[in-house]
C-alpha positions as CSV (number, residue, x, y, z in Angstrom):
1,M,0.0,0.0,0.0
2,N,1.3,3.5,-0.9
3,N,1.5,6.2,1.6
4,Y,0.6,9.3,-0.4
5,F,1.0,11.7,2.5
6,R,4.6,10.8,3.3
7,K,7.1,13.6,2.9
8,R,9.5,13.0,0.1
9,P,13.1,14.3,0.2
10,K,13.6,17.4,-1.9
11,G,17.1,16.4,-3.1
12,P,19.5,13.6,-3.1
13,P,20.4,12.0,0.3
14,L,23.4,13.3,2.2
15,S,26.6,11.3,1.9
16,P,27.8,9.7,5.2
17,V,30.5,12.4,5.5
18,T,28.1,15.3,5.0
19,A,25.5,13.7,7.3
20,A,28.2,13.4,10.0
21,R,29.1,17.1,9.7
22,Q,25.4,18.0,9.9
23,G,25.0,15.9,13.0
24,R,28.1,17.2,14.6
25,I,27.2,20.9,14.1
26,S,23.6,20.3,15.2
27,Q,24.6,18.6,18.4
28,L,27.0,21.4,19.2
29,A,24.5,24.1,18.5
30,F,21.9,22.4,20.7
31,A,24.4,22.1,23.5
32,V,25.5,25.7,23.3
33,L,22.3,27.5,22.5
34,G,19.4,25.2,23.5
35,R,16.8,23.8,21.1
36,D,14.9,26.8,19.9
37,E,17.9,29.2,19.6
38,A,19.9,26.4,17.8
39,L,17.2,26.0,15.2
40,L,17.1,29.7,14.6
41,F,20.9,29.9,14.4
42,L,21.4,26.9,12.1
43,N,18.6,27.9,9.7
44,G,18.9,31.6,9.6
45,D,21.2,33.8,7.6
46,N,24.3,34.7,9.7
47,A,26.0,37.9,8.8
48,T,29.4,36.9,10.4
49,L,29.5,33.6,8.4
50,G,27.9,35.1,5.3
51,A,25.4,32.2,4.9
52,R,23.1,29.8,6.7
53,P,25.3,27.9,9.2
54,I,23.8,24.5,8.4
55,D,24.5,25.0,4.7
56,L,28.1,25.9,5.4
57,A,28.6,22.9,7.8
58,V,27.2,20.5,5.2
59,E,29.0,22.0,2.3
60,S,32.6,21.4,3.5
61,E,34.9,20.6,6.4
62,E,36.2,24.2,6.3
63,G,32.6,25.5,6.6
64,C,31.9,23.2,9.5
65,V,35.0,24.5,11.3
66,A,33.9,28.1,10.7
67,V,30.4,27.3,12.2
68,E,32.0,25.6,15.2
69,A,34.2,28.6,15.8
70,E,31.2,30.9,15.6
71,L,29.3,28.7,18.1
72,N,32.3,28.7,20.4
73,R,32.4,32.5,20.2
74,L,28.8,32.7,21.1
75,K,29.4,30.3,24.0
76,S,32.0,32.7,25.5
């Protein structure tokens, strides 16, 4: 039986490496900012980073490091 109401992914699935970066940055954001603030931070445009933090973290290891640095700055 088909489930017509199931959400379908909007793009190709993440590779294991990009999924790991996404999980790593999400866990850090939740630990530093709490759930609601982390979701706003990760999904909102960030002027310091010049993009959405979650997009940067998934895009490359360098982007992930930059987002981690921003989270650590916010933590201080």
